C-alpha positions in Angstrom: 146.3 232.0 54.0 149.3 229.6 54.0 149.0 228.1 50.2 148.7 224.3 50.9 151.8 222.2 51.6 152.8 219.6 49.7 152.6 216.2 51.8 156.2 214.8 50.8 157.5 218.3 52.3 159.9 216.5 54.8 160.0 219.9 56.0 157.2 220.5 58.1 155.9 220.1 61.4 152.6 217.8 61.5 150.6 218.3 65.1 147.3 216.2 65.8 144.7 217.5 67.2 144.0 221.9 67.1 142.8 222.4 70.7 144.6 223.4 74.4 147.9 222.3 73.5 148.0 221.8 69.3 146.3 224.3 69.0 148.2 226.9 70.6 151.7 225.2 69.6 150.3 225.4 65.9 150.5 229.1 65.9 153.2 229.5 68.3 155.6 227.7 65.5 153.8 229.6 62.8 154.4 232.9 64.6 158.4 232.1 65.0 158.2 231.1 60.7 158.3 227.6 61.2 156.0 225.8 58.6 153.3 223.8 60.2 150.7 221.0 59.2 147.8 220.9 61.7 145.9 217.4 61.4 142.2 218.0 62.8 139.5 214.6 63.1 136.5 217.1 62.9 135.1 220.2 61.2 135.4 224.3 61.6 133.0 225.9 63.1 132.8 229.6 64.1 131.1 231.2 66.8 128.0 232.1 64.6 127.6 228.1 63.9 127.5 227.4 67.5 123.7 226.0 69.0 122.5 227.5 71.8 120.4 224.0 72.8 122.4 221.3 74.7 121.6 218.4 72.6 121.8 220.3 69.5 125.2 221.7 70.4 126.2 218.3 71.4 125.7 216.3 68.4 127.3 219.0 66.6 130.7 219.5 68.9 130.8 215.7 70.4 133.7 213.1 69.8 131.0 210.4 69.2 133.0 208.3 67.5 132.9 204.8 69.2 134.6 204.3 72.8 134.7 200.9 75.3 135.0 201.4 79.2 135.5 199.3 81.7 136.6 199.3 85.2 134.2 199.9 88.0 133.9 204.2 87.8 130.0 205.0 87.4 130.5 206.3 84.0 130.9 202.9 82.6 127.6 201.9 84.1 125.7 204.9 82.9 127.4 206.3 80.0 130.1 203.3 78.5 130.5 204.3 75.5 131.0 208.2 76.2 134.0 208.0 78.2 134.4 212.0 78.4 132.7 214.7 76.8 135.2 216.0 73.9 135.0 217.8 70.8 135.8 217.0 67.6 136.8 220.1 66.0 138.8 223.1 65.0 139.1 224.4 68.9 138.9 221.1 69.9 137.5 221.2 73.8 138.6 224.9 73.9 135.0 225.1 72.2 133.4 223.2 75.3 135.2 223.9 77.8 134.1 226.4 80.8 137.3 228.9 81.2 138.8 228.3 84.7 142.0 229.1 84.3 144.1 227.8 87.7 147.8 227.8 88.0 148.7 224.3 89.6 150.0 225.0 93.6 153.5 224.6 94.4 153.0 220.9 96.2 151.5 219.5 93.2 154.3 219.4 91.3 155.8 217.0 93.7 153.1 214.5 94.7 155.7 211.8 95.2 157.7 213.9 97.6 155.1 215.8 99.2 152.1 212.9 99.8 154.5 210.1 100.4 154.1 206.2 99.5 150.3 206.3 98.4 149.2 202.7 98.4 148.2 201.2 95.0 148.9 204.6 93.4 152.1 205.3 91.0 152.7 208.9 91.7 155.7 210.5 90.4 156.6 214.0 91.0 157.0 215.9 88.1 160.3 217.2 86.4 159.9 220.4 86.3 158.4 222.6 89.1 156.0 225.9 89.6 159.0 228.6 89.7 159.9 227.1 86.1 156.6 228.0 84.9 155.8 230.9 86.7 156.9 232.9 83.3 155.2 230.8 81.1 151.6 230.7 83.0 152.2 234.3 82.6 152.0 234.4 79.0 149.4 231.7 78.8 147.3 234.2 80.9 148.3 237.0 79.1 147.2 235.2 75.6 144.2 233.9 77.2 143.0 236.7 79.0 142.5 234.8 82.3 140.4 237.6 84.8 141.9 238.3 88.0 145.5 238.5 87.2 147.5 241.1 85.0 145.3 244.3 85.5 142.2 242.0 84.1 138.9 242.2 86.5 136.9 239.8 87.7 133.5 238.4 86.7 130.2 239.5 87.9 128.8 236.9 89.7 125.1 235.6 89.0 122.4 234.0 91.8 124.1 231.3 91.3 127.8 232.3 92.7 125.4 234.6 95.6 124.2 231.4 96.8 127.2 229.5 96.6 129.1 232.1 98.0 126.9 233.2 100.6 126.8 229.5 102.1 130.7 228.8 102.1 131.1 232.4 104.1 128.7 231.1 106.2 130.4 228.2 107.3 134.0 230.1 107.3 135.7 229.7 104.1 137.5 232.7 102.4 138.8 231.7 99.2 135.6 232.4 97.5 135.5 234.3 94.1 134.2 234.7 90.2 137.4 232.5 89.8 139.9 233.1 87.3 138.8 232.7 84.0 139.5 232.7 80.6 135.9 235.0 79.7 136.3 238.3 79.0 135.2 240.8 81.7 135.9 243.5 79.6 136.6 243.7 76.0 140.3 242.4 75.3 142.3 241.5 72.3 139.6 241.9 69.9 137.1 240.2 72.0 133.9 241.6 73.4 133.3 241.0 76.8 130.8 237.9 78.3 127.3 238.6 77.7 126.2 236.3 80.6 124.5 234.3 78.2 124.7 230.6 79.9 125.7 228.4 77.2 129.6 228.7 77.5 129.7 224.7 77.2 127.8 225.2 73.6 130.6 226.7 72.0 130.6 231.1 73.0 128.5 232.6 70.4 130.5 235.8 71.6 133.9 234.7 71.4 134.3 236.2 74.4 135.8 233.0 76.0 138.9 232.1 74.8 139.1 229.6 72.3 142.1 228.7 70.0 139.5 227.8 66.5 139.0 232.0 66.8 142.3 233.0 68.5 145.3 231.0 67.9 144.2 228.9 64.9 143.5 232.0 62.6 146.1 234.1 63.8 148.3 231.3 62.8 146.8 230.8 59.4 147.8 234.6 59.0 151.4 234.1 59.2 151.1 231.8 56.2 153.2 229.3 57.9 150.4 227.1 59.0 147.7 225.1 57.1 144.9 223.3 59.3 143.2 220.1 57.1 140.2 219.3 59.1 138.5 216.1 58.6 141.7 214.7 58.8 141.5 211.7 60.8 144.8 210.7 62.0 145.5 206.5 61.3 149.2 206.3 62.5 152.2 207.9 63.1 154.8 206.3 60.6 159.0 206.1 61.2 161.9 205.3 59.1 164.6 202.6 59.0 166.7 204.9 61.6 163.4 205.1 63.9 162.4 208.2 63.9 158.9 209.2 62.6 159.0 210.7 59.2 154.9 211.4 58.6 151.5 210.8 59.5 149.2 208.4 57.6 145.2 210.0 58.4 141.7 209.5 56.3 140.0 212.8 54.6 136.4 213.6 55.1 136.0 210.6 51.6 137.7 207.9 53.9 140.3 208.6 51.3 143.8 207.6 52.9 147.0 210.2 52.7 150.6 210.3 54.3 152.1 213.8 55.2 155.5 213.8 55.5 156.9 215.2 58.5 160.4 216.3 60.2 158.8 216.6 64.1 155.5 215.0 64.4 153.5 216.5 67.7 150.9 214.6 69.1 148.1 216.7 71.2 144.5 214.5 70.3 143.2 214.4 73.9 144.5 212.2 76.6 142.3 209.6 75.3 143.2 209.5 71.3 147.1 210.4 71.8 148.1 206.5 73.8 145.3 205.2 71.1 146.9 206.9 67.8 150.8 205.3 69.7 149.7 202.2 70.2 148.1 202.0 66.8 151.2 202.7 65.2 153.3 199.7 66.3 155.1 198.4 64.0 158.5 195.5 63.6 160.8 198.3 65.5 158.4 199.3 68.1 155.8 195.8 68.2 154.4 197.4 71.6 153.7 201.2 70.0 155.6 204.7 69.4 157.3 205.8 72.2 156.2 203.2 74.5 159.5 201.0 75.8 158.9 202.2 79.3 155.7 200.1 78.9 153.7 203.5 79.9 151.4 204.4 76.9 148.0 204.5 78.0 148.5 204.1 81.6 148.0 206.3 84.9 144.5 207.9 83.0 143.4 210.6 85.5 139.8 212.5 84.6 140.0 214.3 88.1 137.8 213.2 90.7 134.2 214.7 89.8 130.3 214.9 90.8 127.7 217.3 91.1 125.8 219.1 94.5 122.3 220.8 93.9 120.3 222.4 96.1 116.6 223.4 95.9 115.3 226.8 98.0 112.1 228.4 98.7 112.8 231.4 96.1 113.9 231.1 92.6 117.6 230.8 91.8 117.6 230.8 87.9 121.0 229.0 87.8 120.9 229.4 84.2 121.7 233.2 83.9 125.4 234.1 83.6 128.4 232.1 82.9 128.3 228.8 83.9 131.3 228.1 86.4 132.1 231.8 87.1 132.4 230.8 91.1 134.9 229.0 93.1 135.9 227.7 96.3 139.5 227.2 97.0 140.5 226.7 100.8 139.8 222.6 100.0 142.5 222.9 97.3 145.0 222.4 100.0 147.4 220.0 101.0 146.2 218.5 104.4 146.1 214.5 104.8 144.3 215.1 108.2 140.8 215.0 106.1 141.7 211.4 105.5 143.0 212.0 102.0 146.1 213.2 100.1 145.6 216.4 97.1 142.9 218.8 97.9 139.8 219.3 95.8 138.2 222.4 94.1 133.9 223.7 94.3 132.7 225.2 91.4 129.5 226.8 90.6 127.9 224.5 87.8 124.8 224.7 85.9 122.8 222.6 83.5 120.1 223.2 81.2 117.0 221.0 81.4 117.5 218.7 79.1 121.1 218.0 80.6 119.7 218.1 84.2 117.2 214.9 83.3 120.1 212.9 81.6 122.5 213.2 84.7 121.0 214.1 88.0 120.1 210.5 88.2 121.2 208.3 85.5 118.3 206.3 83.7 116.3 207.1 87.5 112.5 208.1 87.3 110.3 208.7 90.1 108.4 210.9 92.3 112.0 212.0 93.4 113.1 212.4 89.9 110.6 214.6 88.7 109.9 216.5 92.4 113.3 217.6 91.4 112.9 218.8 87.9 110.0 220.7 89.2 111.8 222.4 91.4 114.5 223.6 88.4 113.8 227.3 89.1 114.3 227.1 92.2 118.1 224.7 92.3 121.4 226.2 92.7 124.2 223.9 91.1 127.8 223.3 91.8 130.6 220.9 90.9 133.6 219.2 92.6 136.9 218.7 91.2 139.5 217.3 92.8 143.2 215.3 92.3 142.5 211.4 91.5 145.6 209.6 92.5 147.2 208.0 89.1 147.4 204.1 89.1 149.0 202.1 86.5 145.4 200.3 85.8 143.8 203.1 84.9 144.8 203.1 81.5 143.5 203.4 77.4 144.2 200.6 75.7 142.8 199.6 71.8 140.0 197.3 72.0 140.5 195.5 68.8 136.9 194.1 68.6 135.8 197.0 67.8 137.1 199.1 65.3 136.0 202.7 64.6 134.3 204.0 60.8 138.2 203.4 59.4 138.7 200.1 60.6 140.6 201.1 63.5 140.5 199.2 66.8 139.2 201.8 69.2 140.2 203.3 72.6 139.1 201.1 76.1 139.2 203.4 79.0 139.8 201.6 82.0 139.2 203.2 85.3 138.9 202.2 89.0 138.4 204.9 92.2 141.5 204.7 94.5 140.7 204.5 97.8 142.3 208.2 98.4 139.6 209.4 95.5 136.6 207.9 97.5 137.7 209.7 101.0 138.0 212.9 98.9 134.8 212.4 97.2 132.9 212.0 100.9 134.6 215.1 102.0 133.6 217.0 99.3 130.0 216.0 98.8 129.8 216.8 102.6 130.9 220.2 102.4 128.9 220.8 99.2 125.6 219.6 100.9 126.2 221.8 104.0 127.1 225.2 102.1 123.2 224.6 101.0 121.9 223.6 104.1 123.6 227.1 105.6 121.6 229.0 103.0 118.3 226.8 104.0 118.1 224.5 101.3 114.8 222.1 101.4 116.2 219.5 99.7 120.1 218.6 98.1 120.7 216.7 95.7 124.4 215.3 95.3 124.8 213.9 91.5 127.2 211.3 90.4 130.0 212.1 88.4 129.1 211.8 84.4 131.4 212.0 81.5 133.8 214.7 82.3 136.3 216.3 80.2 139.4 216.3 82.0 141.3 213.8 80.7 145.0 213.8 82.0 147.8 211.4 81.8 148.4 208.1 79.4 151.8 209.7 78.1 153.0 211.1 81.5 156.3 213.3 81.8 158.7 211.8 83.8 163.0 212.3 84.9 163.9 208.5 84.0 162.6 206.7 80.9 161.6 204.2 82.5 158.5 206.0 84.5 157.1 207.4 81.8 156.5 208.5 78.3 157.9 211.9 77.6 160.6 214.3 79.3 160.4 218.0 80.7 159.6 219.4 77.4 157.4 216.8 76.0 159.6 215.0 74.0 159.5 211.2 73.3 162.2 209.7 76.0 162.6 207.0 73.0 162.3 208.9 69.3 163.7 212.2 69.4 161.5 213.7 67.1 158.7 212.7 68.4 156.4 214.8 71.0 153.5 214.8 73.1 151.8 218.0 73.6 148.6 218.0 75.5 147.0 217.2 78.8 148.4 213.4 78.6 152.0 214.6 79.4 150.7 215.7 82.6 152.7 213.4 85.5 149.6 213.9 88.0 146.6 215.7 88.0 146.3 218.5 90.6 143.6 220.0 92.1 143.0 222.8 89.2 141.1 222.5 85.8 144.2 221.8 83.4 143.9 224.3 80.2 145.6 226.8 81.5 148.9 224.2 82.5 148.5 222.6 78.8 148.7 226.1 77.2 151.5 227.2 79.5 153.4 224.0 78.5 152.6 224.3 75.0 153.9 227.8 74.8 157.3 226.8 76.6 157.5 223.8 74.0 157.2 225.6 71.2 160.2 227.7 72.7 162.2 224.4 72.6 161.1 223.2 69.3 162.2 226.1 67.7 165.5 226.5 69.8 166.0 222.8 69.0 165.4 223.2 65.4 167.8 226.5 64.7 170.7 224.4 66.5 170.0 221.7 64.1 169.5 218.9 67.2 166.0 218.4 65.2 
C-alpha cells in the first residue's frame, strides 16, 4: 500500500474519479512508476458488501446528491432529480454497468462526414479513428476479459435471450448472440466465471464482471504509486499565475476542505460532474470556467437514445434468471438513412426485478393495465434499446446556483430535448422490439419510456480545432496543457455502442501519452 502522498507534493498526477476512465488511468500510470492521487467522492464497497436487492443496492451505490433537470425529455418529468443512475463509490459506474463491451464501427468515428449536415445537430468528426484505436481496443478487451474476443467464449443464453433470439431470427436478423461482455464465461485473470445470479446492476458479488473497484484500483495501489482517497468530494480545480492547473480542492467526509497540489490534473467524474467541476472552477483568469474558451464545456450532452420493450407470454420466461444483458441484436446498428434516420441502434436483453419494474414500467401510473402487467411478471421477457442520439449545443450541463449541494456548491442542471432524428429512430426501434415478441406469440407487448440512463457522454468533447470542443485527440485540454479529461465526457459523438470499452481504451492510450510527455519533459 502506498504511503500517503503529501498534500504539498506538486509532482503527483491527481485524478478525479475512479471509474472506467479514472480507475484505469490511475492503474496504468501507477504501473509505469508515476505517482498518482485519486480523489473519489464515494466510499469503497467490495463484492462482499454488494446487496442483492434493488432498492437497498440503489441506496448504497447511487449518486444521490441534488441535481436538477430541464428540457422536454421524459426523464425530466418522471425523475426530475435523477437525470442519470451513476455510482458514487470507488470503481464508479463500473460497479453498476451491465458489462456490454462493443467497439465503435468505422463510420461512427466520422459522423459529420458520414451523416452529412443534420439540422439542429452539432455533429463533428472525432480526431481519431478505428484504425488508430484498434490496438488500444485489443488491450482494453484483454484487460476486461471481453467474451467473444481473443479466444474467450461467449456467455450462455438464458430464457430471456432465447425468446429474444428466436423472435429476431424469425424476422430474418443475423447478428444476434449473447454479446461481447466484460463478464467471465470461464475463470479469467483471477476472477471466477459468471454464476448467472442476475444482479449485474447491483455490483457483481462474484467478481465475474469487470469493475475497476476490484481489479485496476487495488493493482495500482499494490505498486505503491497510487493513493486513493475515498469520500473526497472535489469542489474545484485551481491554477497558478501562469494559467496552468496546480491543485484540486476537495472536502473530506467531515466537510473539511483540503488542497492536493498537482503536476497534472485528470478529470474523470462522469459527463455530468466533470463539466460541473470545470464550470465551478471559474476564476478571474478563466471567468467562464476552466478549459472553456470555446464555450463548449457542458454542451453536446448525449445519453443515448433508450427505451425498453417487454413482452408477456402464455408460459413462464423468468427473465430475471441469468446474466442481465447477455443478449444483443446488432443488425440495426448500421448506417442506413433509408430508415428515416442517421446512426443506428442495438437491442439488448434486459430484466428488471419487481421493485424497479413497478417504478419504471409506467412511472406514476396505476390501475388495471399496470397491475395486470405486474401480475404477469413471471411470463415476461424484456429488452433495452440503445441508439446513437444527436449531439446538440442546447443539450447541456450547466451549474444551477439556485440549488446547492451539501458543500454549498451549485449543482448540475441537465437540459435535454430529443432531436427529430432521435424520435424517428425511437419509433423504428420500439416497433421492431414489439415485432420480435409478436413473432414469438406474445399476448401483450409493453413499450416502456426511457428511465435514468447511465450512458452519459459528451460535455467536454474531443475536437481537432480548439473552437469546436474542449480537449484534443489525447483528451488534453486545448486551453491548459496540464489539464486532461479522461471519461466519457470527451466523446465527440456517442455511436450506437455501450461506451465503457471505448472509455477504457482511451484511458490506456491516454496513460501512454501522459507518461511519454512526462518523460520528454513536456508535462
